[in-house]
DOTORTOR-299756 format. One line per field, with one value per residue (C-alpha): residue in one letter; x, y, z. Coordinates in pm, 1 decimal. Layout:
BEGIN
code	c(A,...) .
x	c(X,...) .
y	c(Y,...) .
z	c(Z,...) .
! end
This chain:
BEGIN
code	c(M,S,I,K,V,N,N,I,S,K,T,Y,G,E,Q,N,A,L,K,D,I,S,F,E,V,N,T,G,E,I,A,G,F,L,G,P,N,G,A,G,K,S,T,M,M,K,I,L,T,C,F,I,P,Q,T,S,G,T,A,S,V,C,G,F,D,I,S,E,E,S,L,E,V,R,K,N,V,G,Y,L,P,E,H,N,P,L,Y,L,D,M,Y,V,K,E,Y,L,E,F,I,S,G,L,H,H,L,K,N,V,K,S,R,I,S,E,M,I,E,M,T,G,L,Q,V,E,Q,K,K,K,I,G,A,L,S,K,G,Y,R,Q,R,V,G,L,A,Q,A,L,I,H,D,P,K,V,L,I,L,D,E,P,T,T,G,L,D,P,N,Q,L,E,E,I,R,N,L,I,I,Q,V,G,K,Q,K,T,V,M,L,S,T,H,I,M,Q,E,V,E,A,V,C,D,R,V,I,I,I,N,N,G,Q,I,V,A,N,D,I,T,S,V,L,Q,N,S,Q,N,F,N,K,Q,F,I,S,V,E,F,D,K,A,T,T,K,N,S,I,K,N,I,E,G,V,F,D,A,I,N,I,K,D,N,S,W,Q,I,E,A,H,T,D,K,D,I,R,P,E,I,F,Q,F,A,V,K,N,G,L,A,V,L,T,L,H,K,E,E,Q,R,L,E,D,V,F,K,Y,L,T,K) .
x	c(0.0,172.4,-52.2,-242.9,-442.0,-611.9,-849.7,-655.6,-797.7,-665.0,-792.1,-706.3,-830.5,-1203.4,-1213.6,-1205.6,-1030.8,-1027.8,-1248.1,-1133.2,-1022.9,-931.3,-837.0,-573.9,-409.5,-246.6,85.3,46.6,-287.7,-379.6,-622.1,-819.4,-869.4,-1169.1,-1373.0,-1503.2,-1272.3,-1203.9,-1298.0,-955.6,-775.9,-460.4,-447.5,-449.1,-176.0,40.7,5.6,103.4,410.8,512.8,472.6,227.5,143.9,-194.0,-389.1,-472.9,-463.3,-184.6,-68.1,212.6,369.1,558.4,542.9,704.0,512.7,465.6,527.3,810.6,992.4,926.8,1268.0,1210.5,863.0,1009.4,1269.1,991.1,747.6,742.2,518.0,375.8,185.6,-119.0,80.5,394.5,685.1,972.8,1283.6,1196.7,1550.2,1696.1,1731.1,1541.4,1851.9,2002.1,1688.6,1679.9,2049.7,1962.6,1679.5,1911.5,2157.7,1888.6,1822.9,2197.2,2162.1,2477.5,2376.7,2266.3,2322.3,2159.5,1867.3,1804.1,1811.8,1566.0,1328.5,1347.3,1253.5,983.0,808.3,850.0,1082.5,1334.2,1239.3,1239.8,1527.3,1768.6,1524.8,1482.1,1179.6,1037.3,1020.9,813.9,439.1,227.4,196.6,572.3,620.1,389.7,615.6,917.0,723.4,650.7,1016.0,1129.8,867.7,991.6,1365.2,1456.5,1241.7,998.7,769.5,473.5,369.6,132.5,5.1,-217.7,-389.3,-108.2,-270.2,-349.2,-272.5,-209.9,-353.1,-542.9,-231.2,-19.6,-307.0,-309.1,69.2,70.7,-222.9,-33.5,273.9,73.8,-74.5,271.7,421.2,125.3,222.7,525.3,434.6,146.3,-12.9,-254.1,-382.2,-641.2,-823.9,-1151.5,-1154.3,-1386.6,-1288.9,-931.6,-1033.7,-1236.3,-941.8,-662.6,-776.4,-833.6,-993.0,-1183.7,-1192.2,-1436.6,-1409.7,-1661.0,-1647.5,-1344.3,-1505.9,-1492.1,-1827.0,-1717.0,-1424.3,-1449.9,-1322.1,-1387.3,-1612.5,-1813.0,-1871.9,-1944.9,-2212.2,-2365.2,-2744.0,-2784.2,-2806.7,-3127.3,-3035.0,-2973.1,-2927.9,-3060.9,-2985.0,-3251.0,-3329.1,-3673.6,-3760.5,-4030.8,-4103.6,-4252.5,-4297.9,-4120.3,-4443.3,-4513.2,-4168.1,-4203.3,-4514.7,-4292.1,-4271.5,-3952.4,-3862.5,-3763.2,-3672.6,-3618.2,-3403.2,-3436.3,-3075.5,-3134.3,-3422.4,-3568.3,-3280.8,-3344.1,-3150.0,-3370.3,-3295.8,-3468.9,-3476.6,-3527.2,-3311.8,-3515.7,-3376.7,-3628.2,-3515.2,-3800.3,-4042.5,-3899.2,-3950.4,-4311.6,-4361.9,-4231.8,-4464.4,-4769.4,-4692.8,-4603.2,-4234.0,-3927.4,-3620.2,-3313.8,-3056.5,-3075.9,-2783.5,-2769.0,-2487.9,-2273.3,-2336.0,-2120.0,-1872.8,-1958.7,-2318.5,-2197.5,-1965.1,-2245.1,-2482.3,-2233.2,-2105.8,-2416.3) .
y	c(0.0,320.9,568.9,479.2,737.1,657.6,903.0,1215.4,1543.1,1895.4,2192.0,2558.6,2728.2,2653.8,2550.2,2179.0,2148.3,1765.8,1539.4,1179.1,1114.2,754.0,607.9,401.0,428.1,117.2,90.8,161.2,337.6,688.3,836.2,1154.6,1357.3,1581.6,1836.4,2194.4,2483.1,2479.4,2112.9,2018.1,1869.0,2078.1,2040.2,1660.4,1672.0,1900.4,1658.5,1358.5,1543.5,1649.9,2023.2,2062.2,1828.9,1669.8,1749.6,1383.4,1048.7,866.7,821.6,644.3,674.1,371.3,225.7,529.6,718.5,1085.7,1198.5,968.0,919.4,1241.1,1246.9,897.8,1004.4,1305.4,1087.6,874.0,1151.2,1391.6,1691.8,1965.1,2214.0,2408.6,2733.2,2616.7,2772.9,2835.3,3055.5,3288.9,3429.2,3083.0,2926.6,2600.6,2380.4,2574.6,2517.4,2144.7,2121.3,2288.0,2038.5,1750.2,1872.2,1871.1,1505.2,1422.0,1277.2,1143.0,1128.2,1492.4,1583.6,1272.6,1295.0,1662.0,1582.6,1299.9,1523.5,1804.0,1560.3,1387.0,1712.1,1879.7,2159.0,2126.9,2455.9,2656.6,2491.9,2786.2,3049.5,3193.9,3050.1,3401.7,3432.7,3115.3,3096.9,2951.1,2622.9,2583.3,2674.0,2383.0,2159.4,2276.2,2194.6,1846.3,1798.3,1884.1,1649.0,1360.5,1420.8,1199.4,913.2,899.0,603.2,832.1,1142.1,1395.0,1660.6,1950.4,2095.2,1980.6,2097.8,2455.4,2701.2,2445.5,2483.0,2184.3,2041.4,2073.7,1928.9,1612.9,1580.0,1610.1,1369.1,1112.8,1171.6,1113.2,793.0,671.9,757.1,590.8,251.8,237.0,481.6,571.0,900.3,1112.7,1426.0,1693.0,1874.5,2047.4,1911.1,1609.7,1499.9,1478.3,1247.3,1026.1,1003.1,949.5,820.0,459.7,562.1,869.4,1004.6,1292.4,1513.5,1772.6,1989.8,1797.8,1454.1,1180.2,1139.8,888.3,651.1,402.1,285.1,561.9,355.5,216.4,561.0,712.4,452.5,425.2,398.3,588.2,919.3,831.7,1031.0,913.5,1073.0,913.6,1026.6,918.5,990.1,922.4,900.9,1165.7,1474.9,1465.1,1719.4,1789.2,1762.3,1419.4,1291.1,1438.1,1224.1,914.4,782.1,901.5,1168.7,1501.1,1698.9,1665.4,1886.9,1891.9,1870.1,1872.0,1775.1,1459.8,1401.1,1445.8,1430.8,1300.6,1347.6,1098.5,1102.9,737.1,431.7,233.1,202.5,398.8,274.7,19.0,301.2,505.9,214.6,177.5,552.5,526.5,236.3,411.9,728.7,562.8,648.5,444.3,463.6,525.1,553.5,509.5,558.4,570.0,793.8,695.9,871.6,1184.9,1217.7,1586.6,1498.7,1258.4,1526.6,1786.7,1540.1,1454.0,1806.0,2022.6) .
z	c(0.0,-113.9,71.2,384.8,581.0,913.0,1080.9,987.7,1120.7,1084.5,1283.6,1237.0,1551.3,1552.9,1186.3,1103.9,767.6,780.7,991.4,1048.6,689.8,601.1,261.7,82.4,-258.6,-403.0,-583.4,-955.3,-906.9,-1025.4,-774.4,-834.4,-516.0,-584.4,-398.3,-407.7,-321.9,51.6,92.0,234.8,-68.4,-50.4,327.2,294.5,31.2,244.6,535.9,320.5,192.8,546.0,483.7,771.9,1063.5,1121.8,1438.3,1496.4,1318.6,1135.4,778.5,596.0,252.1,115.3,465.7,632.1,900.6,809.0,1168.3,1273.1,940.3,748.2,574.2,432.1,318.1,134.2,-37.5,-181.5,-278.5,-571.8,-500.1,-721.3,-500.8,-617.6,-627.0,-802.8,-604.6,-846.2,-839.3,-1125.0,-1164.2,-1225.8,-1568.4,-1624.4,-1623.3,-1331.8,-1125.8,-1202.7,-1106.8,-776.8,-713.0,-808.4,-545.3,-278.2,-358.8,-380.1,-729.9,-896.7,-1264.1,-1270.5,-1637.4,-1781.6,-1540.0,-1622.8,-1995.2,-1939.2,-1743.2,-2001.3,-2276.3,-2070.7,-1977.9,-2317.9,-2206.5,-2491.6,-2659.6,-2333.4,-2146.6,-2189.3,-2062.7,-1716.9,-1539.0,-1499.5,-1879.3,-1921.9,-1973.5,-1695.0,-1882.5,-1914.8,-1549.1,-1467.8,-1675.8,-1475.3,-1158.1,-1289.7,-1381.2,-1027.2,-882.6,-1098.8,-1110.6,-811.9,-948.2,-653.3,-589.2,-514.9,-707.5,-545.7,-785.4,-678.5,-988.9,-1224.7,-1550.0,-1444.0,-1723.1,-1996.1,-2346.0,-2499.8,-2669.0,-2353.9,-2151.6,-2361.5,-2337.6,-1957.1,-1925.3,-2131.2,-1915.9,-1595.6,-1740.7,-1841.4,-1500.9,-1327.5,-1471.1,-1240.8,-963.4,-737.6,-841.4,-640.5,-813.2,-752.0,-1029.7,-1111.2,-1466.4,-1462.4,-1815.5,-1693.3,-1410.0,-1644.1,-1885.4,-1632.7,-1293.3,-1184.8,-855.2,-738.9,-384.0,-333.3,-25.9,90.7,403.1,525.4,496.1,233.5,56.3,-211.2,-266.5,-551.8,-887.6,-1141.7,-1370.1,-1076.3,-927.9,-1267.8,-1350.4,-1004.3,-1017.3,-692.0,-872.1,-1061.5,-1370.0,-1727.0,-2067.4,-2387.7,-2743.7,-2992.3,-3356.9,-3504.3,-3873.5,-3839.0,-3633.7,-3284.2,-3006.1,-2680.0,-2482.2,-2631.7,-2530.6,-2180.2,-2133.3,-2133.1,-1775.9,-1603.3,-1860.6,-1701.8,-2012.1,-2387.5,-2610.2,-2987.5,-3109.8,-3484.8,-3712.7,-3553.4,-3307.1,-2935.1,-2610.2,-2332.7,-1962.1,-1733.4,-1353.2,-1269.6,-1195.7,-1450.1,-1804.8,-2013.6,-2356.2,-2374.7,-2294.6,-2582.5,-2822.7,-2706.5,-2749.2,-3106.4,-3191.7,-3047.9,-3245.0,-3573.4,-3548.1,-3634.4,-3410.0,-3628.5,-3346.7,-2970.0,-2732.5,-2354.4,-2236.3,-1941.4,-1612.9,-1615.9,-1331.4,-1317.0,-1223.5,-955.0,-817.0,-806.2,-640.6,-363.9,-294.2,-335.6) .
! end
């Protein structure tokens, strides 16, 4: 077990940032740590990386206790904070040499070259960090988190400021890294979680409200909501479709194509077929969309 958290709480004065949090992340797993702003995500990550102490509870990373063996924890963890702290007057290579020295690396030049190539910094490697765009600064932050080849990678909003092409590159990098390492990341981009994460942990008001495999959580029937795309051969009306049992709303996408939103745990596709037969319609296409993680997130954190 790479990350193990038992009843962690964190209190700032009278404010409870975390309340008896417990979870585990397995080796080789990419876990998405989600929650609204102020839910306690960054606090939990700072505790796991030994930046701040917990008020109560215990946790271990790679078998090392975060309170008793913090130096061993830091040796095994790569961390990219939410607000990426970089020395803006340093050049990219100079900064990575500095980080290599902190970790007492021996193969410094080859490791820096490897990190620059892995994170796509080749074009910007001779610039000062202060002259880089926000997206490239994030890449530098990822490079410093990976340079000592840690077993666990903890990333707080790692794709902030990236354009769509950079976003895809960093996602692919995280997936590749996740094959050999344990990755825990926070993000507000639900599509990113669906594309990258094996497991999802959702926190709200300092407490865990969901912890499951991404596909299981995404397709849970507890949320009683489904989306159906259907195309008929002839025209019909919104009011007619809304008379189908369980249908909440219907949107005419184009011509005779509709997106139907149903609030029921019962599959309404048979009802749509019966509706078509009764109204002399033929169903040309019918597709039930997967439960969107965004809807699950809203349901659990509203």
